[in-house]
C-alpha positions as CSV (number, residue, x, y, z in Angstrom):
1,M,23.6,-80.3,29.3
2,R,20.7,-81.4,31.5
3,S,23.2,-82.8,34.0
4,V,25.1,-79.4,34.1
5,L,21.8,-77.6,34.7
6,E,20.8,-79.9,37.5
7,R,24.2,-79.5,39.2
8,M,23.9,-75.7,38.9
9,A,20.4,-75.8,40.5
10,R,21.7,-77.9,43.4
11,L,24.2,-75.2,44.3
12,R,21.3,-72.9,45.3
13,H,23.4,-69.7,44.8
14,Q,21.5,-66.4,45.3
15,P,20.2,-65.4,41.8
16,M,22.6,-62.9,40.1
17,H,19.8,-60.4,39.5
18,L,19.2,-60.1,43.2
19,V,22.7,-58.9,44.2
20,S,24.7,-55.8,43.4
21,P,26.7,-55.6,40.2
22,Q,29.9,-55.8,42.3
23,Q,28.7,-59.0,43.9
24,A,27.6,-60.4,40.6
25,R,31.0,-59.7,39.1
26,A,32.8,-61.4,42.0
27,G,30.5,-64.5,41.8
28,Y,31.0,-64.8,38.0
29,E,34.8,-64.4,38.4
30,S,35.0,-67.1,41.1
31,A,33.0,-69.6,39.0
32,A,34.3,-68.7,35.6
33,D,36.7,-71.6,35.2
34,V,34.7,-74.4,36.9
35,L,33.4,-76.0,33.7
36,E,36.2,-74.8,31.4
37,V,38.8,-77.0,29.6
38,P,42.3,-76.9,31.3
39,R,44.2,-73.7,30.9
40,R,46.4,-74.1,27.8
41,P,50.0,-72.9,28.1
42,L,51.1,-70.5,25.3
43,A,54.4,-69.2,24.2
44,R,53.4,-65.6,24.9
45,V,50.8,-64.2,27.3
46,E,51.3,-60.5,28.0
47,D,49.2,-57.9,29.7
48,L,48.7,-54.6,27.8
49,D,47.5,-51.1,28.5
50,V,45.1,-49.6,25.9
51,P,44.2,-45.9,25.6
52,A,40.6,-44.8,25.4
53,R,39.4,-41.6,23.9
54,D,38.7,-40.0,27.3
55,G,42.1,-40.6,28.6
56,A,41.3,-43.8,30.5
57,R,43.5,-46.8,30.3
58,L,41.9,-50.2,29.5
59,S,43.4,-53.5,30.5
60,A,44.0,-56.1,27.8
61,R,45.8,-59.4,27.4
62,L,47.7,-60.7,24.4
63,Y,47.8,-64.4,23.6
64,Q,50.2,-65.8,21.0
65,P,50.9,-69.5,20.6
66,D,54.2,-69.1,18.7
67,E,56.1,-66.7,16.6
68,R,54.6,-68.1,13.3
69,T,51.1,-66.8,13.9
70,R,49.4,-64.8,11.2
71,G,46.4,-62.7,12.0
72,V,45.1,-60.9,15.1
73,L,41.7,-61.2,16.8
74,L,40.4,-58.5,19.1
75,Y,38.1,-60.4,21.5
76,L,35.3,-58.8,23.5
77,H,34.1,-60.8,26.5
78,G,30.5,-61.5,27.4
79,G,28.6,-60.6,30.6
80,G,25.7,-58.4,29.8
81,F,27.9,-55.2,29.7
82,T,27.9,-55.5,33.5
83,I,30.0,-58.5,34.5
84,G,32.9,-60.4,32.9
85,S,36.5,-59.5,32.3
86,V,39.7,-60.5,30.6
87,A,40.2,-63.0,33.4
88,T,36.9,-64.7,33.0
89,H,37.6,-65.4,29.3
90,D,41.2,-66.2,29.6
91,I,40.8,-69.9,28.9
92,L,38.6,-69.3,25.9
93,C,41.0,-66.8,24.4
94,R,43.9,-69.3,24.9
95,E,41.9,-72.0,23.0
96,L,41.1,-69.7,20.1
97,A,44.7,-68.6,19.8
98,A,46.1,-72.1,19.9
99,L,43.5,-73.7,17.6
100,A,43.5,-70.9,15.0
101,G,47.2,-70.3,15.1
102,C,46.7,-66.6,15.5
103,A,47.2,-63.9,18.1
104,V,44.3,-62.9,20.3
105,V,44.0,-59.6,22.2
106,S,41.3,-59.7,24.9
107,L,40.0,-56.2,25.8
108,G,38.7,-55.2,29.2
109,Y,36.2,-52.6,28.2
110,R,34.5,-50.7,31.0
111,L,31.4,-52.0,32.6
112,A,28.0,-50.7,33.7
113,P,26.5,-49.3,35.9
114,E,29.7,-47.3,36.5
115,H,30.0,-46.8,32.8
116,R,26.7,-46.8,30.9
117,F,26.0,-46.9,27.2
118,P,27.8,-46.1,24.9
119,T,31.1,-46.4,26.9
120,A,31.5,-50.1,26.1
121,V,30.9,-49.4,22.4
122,D,33.4,-46.6,22.4
123,D,36.0,-48.6,24.3
124,S,35.6,-51.5,21.9
125,W,36.1,-49.3,18.9
126,D,39.0,-47.5,20.5
127,G,40.6,-50.9,21.2
128,L,40.2,-52.1,17.7
129,Q,41.7,-48.9,16.2
130,W,44.6,-49.0,18.7
131,L,45.3,-52.7,17.8
132,A,45.3,-51.9,14.1
133,G,48.0,-49.3,14.7
134,A,49.9,-51.3,17.3
135,R,50.3,-54.6,15.5
136,E,53.8,-54.0,14.2
137,R,55.1,-52.6,17.5
138,L,53.7,-55.7,19.2
139,G,55.5,-58.0,16.8
140,L,52.2,-59.2,15.2
141,D,51.6,-60.0,11.6
142,G,48.7,-60.4,9.3
143,P,45.0,-59.2,9.0
144,L,42.7,-58.2,11.8
145,A,39.4,-59.7,13.0
146,V,37.0,-58.8,15.8
147,G,34.9,-61.2,17.9
148,G,33.1,-61.8,21.1
149,D,30.4,-63.7,22.9
150,S,26.9,-62.5,24.0
151,A,27.3,-58.8,24.9
152,G,30.8,-59.0,23.5
153,G,29.3,-60.4,20.3
154,T,27.0,-57.3,20.2
155,L,30.0,-55.1,20.6
156,A,31.9,-57.0,17.9
157,A,29.1,-56.7,15.4
158,V,28.9,-52.9,16.1
159,A,32.7,-52.6,15.7
160,A,32.5,-54.4,12.4
161,I,30.1,-51.7,11.1
162,Q,32.3,-48.9,12.5
163,A,35.3,-50.5,10.8
164,R,33.6,-50.5,7.5
165,D,32.7,-46.8,7.9
166,A,36.3,-46.0,8.8
167,G,37.8,-48.0,6.0
168,L,39.5,-50.4,8.4
169,P,39.6,-53.8,6.7
170,L,38.6,-56.8,8.8
171,A,39.0,-60.5,7.8
172,L,36.1,-61.7,10.0
173,Q,33.6,-60.8,12.6
174,L,33.3,-63.8,15.0
175,L,30.0,-63.8,16.9
176,F,29.1,-66.3,19.6
177,Y,25.3,-65.9,20.4
178,P,25.3,-62.1,20.0
179,G,22.4,-59.9,21.2
180,T,21.3,-57.8,18.3
181,A,17.7,-56.7,19.0
182,A,16.3,-53.6,20.7
183,R,13.4,-55.6,22.3
184,Q,13.7,-59.0,23.9
185,D,10.3,-60.4,22.7
186,S,11.2,-63.0,20.1
187,A,10.0,-66.6,20.2
188,S,13.3,-67.8,21.7
189,H,13.1,-65.2,24.4
190,R,9.6,-66.4,25.3
191,R,10.5,-70.1,25.1
192,F,13.8,-70.0,27.0
193,H,13.2,-67.3,29.5
194,H,13.7,-69.3,32.7
195,G,15.9,-72.1,34.0
196,L,18.5,-72.3,31.2
197,V,21.5,-70.2,32.5
198,L,20.5,-66.9,30.9
199,E,17.1,-65.9,32.2
200,Q,14.9,-63.0,31.3
201,A,15.5,-61.6,34.8
202,H,19.2,-61.6,34.1
203,I,18.8,-59.8,30.8
204,E,16.6,-57.1,32.4
205,Y,19.1,-56.7,35.2
206,F,22.0,-56.3,32.8
207,F,20.3,-54.0,30.4
208,G,18.8,-51.9,33.2
209,H,22.3,-51.2,34.5
210,Y,23.7,-50.6,31.0
211,I,21.2,-48.5,29.0
212,D,18.1,-46.3,29.3
213,L,14.9,-47.6,27.7
214,S,14.8,-44.5,25.5
215,L,18.1,-45.4,23.9
216,R,17.5,-49.1,23.1
217,D,16.6,-48.5,19.5
218,D,20.1,-47.1,18.9
219,W,21.9,-49.5,16.4
220,R,25.0,-49.5,18.6
221,F,22.9,-51.4,21.2
222,A,20.8,-53.3,18.6
223,P,22.7,-53.9,15.4
224,L,19.6,-55.2,13.8
225,N,18.5,-51.6,13.6
226,A,21.6,-50.5,11.6
227,D,20.4,-48.8,8.4
228,D,23.0,-50.6,6.2
229,V,25.3,-53.5,6.9
230,G,26.5,-53.9,3.3
231,G,30.2,-54.2,3.0
232,V,30.9,-55.2,6.6
233,A,33.4,-58.1,7.3
234,P,32.3,-61.7,6.6
235,A,30.6,-63.2,9.7
236,W,30.9,-66.5,11.5
237,I,28.0,-66.8,13.9
238,G,27.8,-69.7,16.5
239,L,24.5,-70.2,18.3
240,A,23.1,-72.3,21.2
241,E,19.7,-73.8,20.4
242,C,18.3,-73.4,23.9
243,D,19.2,-69.7,24.3
244,P,17.0,-66.6,24.5
245,L,19.4,-64.9,22.1
246,F,19.0,-67.7,19.5
247,D,16.5,-65.7,17.3
248,D,18.7,-62.6,17.6
249,G,21.6,-64.5,16.0
250,I,19.4,-65.9,13.2
251,A,17.9,-62.6,12.4
252,Y,21.3,-60.9,12.3
253,G,22.7,-63.5,10.0
254,D,19.7,-63.0,7.7
255,K,20.2,-59.3,7.7
256,L,23.9,-59.6,6.8
257,R,23.1,-62.1,4.0
258,A,20.4,-59.9,2.6
259,A,23.0,-57.1,2.3
260,G,25.4,-59.4,0.4
261,V,27.7,-60.3,3.3
262,A,29.1,-63.8,3.5
263,V,27.8,-65.6,6.6
264,E,28.6,-68.9,8.1
265,L,26.1,-69.8,10.8
266,E,26.5,-72.9,13.0
267,I,24.0,-74.1,15.6
268,W,24.8,-76.4,18.5
269,R,21.6,-78.4,19.4
270,G,20.5,-79.0,23.0
271,V,22.9,-76.5,24.7
272,T,22.3,-73.2,26.4
273,H,23.8,-69.7,26.5
274,E,27.4,-69.7,27.9
275,F,28.0,-73.3,26.6
276,I,31.3,-72.3,25.1
277,K,32.7,-72.0,28.6
278,M,31.7,-75.5,29.6
279,G,34.2,-77.6,27.7
280,R,35.0,-79.8,30.7
281,A,31.4,-80.9,30.9
282,I,30.0,-80.9,27.3
283,P,31.7,-81.8,24.0
284,E,29.7,-79.1,22.1
285,A,31.9,-76.5,23.7
286,R,35.1,-78.0,22.3
287,Q,33.4,-78.4,19.0
288,A,32.5,-74.7,18.9
289,H,36.0,-73.7,19.8
290,A,37.3,-75.8,16.9
291,A,34.7,-74.5,14.5
292,A,35.3,-70.8,15.4
293,A,39.1,-71.3,15.2
294,A,38.8,-73.0,11.8
295,A,36.8,-70.0,10.5
296,L,39.4,-67.6,11.9
297,A,42.3,-69.5,10.3
298,Q,40.5,-69.7,7.0
299,A,39.6,-66.0,7.0
300,F,43.2,-65.0,7.8
301,Q,44.6,-67.2,5.1
302,A,42.2,-65.8,2.5
303,A,42.7,-62.1,3.5
304,P,45.1,-60.1,1.3
């Protein structure tokens, strides 16, 4: 991990928080695959068109390793609600589909600042409801799960609560280092605020584009503020030790357990935020892929 950070520092790119969101997106897209594992071929990769409540059409991509798959994961990419796309998380979704033996649908929810809170939340929930009704038409079988990384993990946690309230059964919520708190003032935020991929300046940049300060106590931005998480889907939470969001993940796992929700929480030591997209450089990324996929496969097998 130290070697990766040193190589990133030598590139001397202009800091993301000093450029426009459009420039930040382009830079993230161009570098998204540099440290990833090789792109895995799958039997079926199909672009989809998903309706949103306001009439917009959202891009999505279906991944299916073979016709024997059971279970479908709706995946929500990371990127601070401001950057990231189906394309930036293509390799990760291929890995999860192949390793878990399930179908994955990656959703291109709309980004800030063009679409501020709660558009990403609404798009994610609309996508999950649509997928629940479209599985048979798409030739998919088995139970449904939701997951994501970073901001996508936040959206997945929120969607799991919405699914419980709507009576939509989920086998699992799969959360890679989710943001869950209204304020970024925990010990891990203070300790890892600079020099480790996700910096405090980036977080302030993303959230400034996404949501007004006056709205940050809304549980749809900060799931830790949800009044009741009892009865939500079981959770798998994967965290990076050297990550400002580390304490957010621990706290949300504790909140779920206190409400009687089954939680499996795994920590990868010595790695940073975004490590799951560094499989070419660090073995922990591939370990996390395998662990998340095993949790998915087990949840789908156990679901009625």
